[in-house]
N, C-alpha and C positions, 0 to 999 in steps of 0.2 A: 638343522632346521632349514626349511626352504623359504622362498620368498613369501608364500602365503602365510606362514606363521608370523611374519613381521609386519603384516598390514596393520595400519592404524585406523584413525577415525574415518578414512576415506572408504572403508568397506561398504559396499552396497550403494555407493554414490553413482549418479548418472554418468555415462561416458562423456568424456570431454570432447568438445568440438575442435580441439587443436590436435595437431599431429605430434606434438612434443618438441618441435623445432621452432615454435612460434608462429607457424602458418596454420590456417584453418583447413579443415577437411572440405573437399568439394561438396557442394549442396547444402552445407550447414549455414544457418542464418547467424549473422553477427549481431550482437546487441550494442555495438559501439557506433561511432560516427559514420562508419562505412555504410551501414544500413540506411541511415538517414540520408546520406548523399545519393545512394542508389535509388531511393524511393522519394521523389519530390512530393508525393501525396501526403507523406508524413508531415511535411512543413505546413501544408494546408490544414491538416487535421489539428495540429498544434495551435494554429491560428484560430480555428473555429472553437476549440476548447477554451482558449484564453478569452474569446469574445463572450462565450456563455458564462464563464466565471465572472467577467467584468459586469455582465448584465444581471447577475443574480444578486438580489438585495442581501445586505449583510444581516439584516434582521427580518425574519419571516413573520409578518403580522398575523397570519392564520394560526401560528403556533403561540406567539407571544400574547395575543389578545385574550384568549380564554384563561391563560395562566395569570395574567395581570388582574383580570376580573375576579378569579378565584381568590387571589391574595387579598385584594381589596375587600372582598366579602367575608374573608376569614374562613373560607371553606377549603383552602389549599392545604393538603396534608402531605408531609414528607414521609416517604417510606424508608425508614432507617435501614432496613435490610438491603434495599436496592442501593442506597448510598454506600453502605459498608462493602457490599459486593463489588461495586464499581471501584472503590478505593483500593481494595485488596487486589483486584485484577490489574489495575494500573500499576501498583507497586511491584507485582510479579512480572508483568510484561515490559515495563520500562525501568530497567535497573538504575 
């Protein structure tokens, strides 16, 4: 048997950006801290994202208002099929 016969789960995976000796191939982007240090705009982007998140209300009144009103009026109906699908999906995706 040759080396191809012994390949395991990595078959068909994207090529590594490393040379095999721990160094990266030239021209490849790193996803680690080196990229962040080399790109100071990244820090500004992170700061802007944090500001947007901080300014976003935890409760969205435009969504909650109509639901609250429907519940109070007794017209809110729960779609059991949607609830079941969401639960099953969550159970499958989050072991």
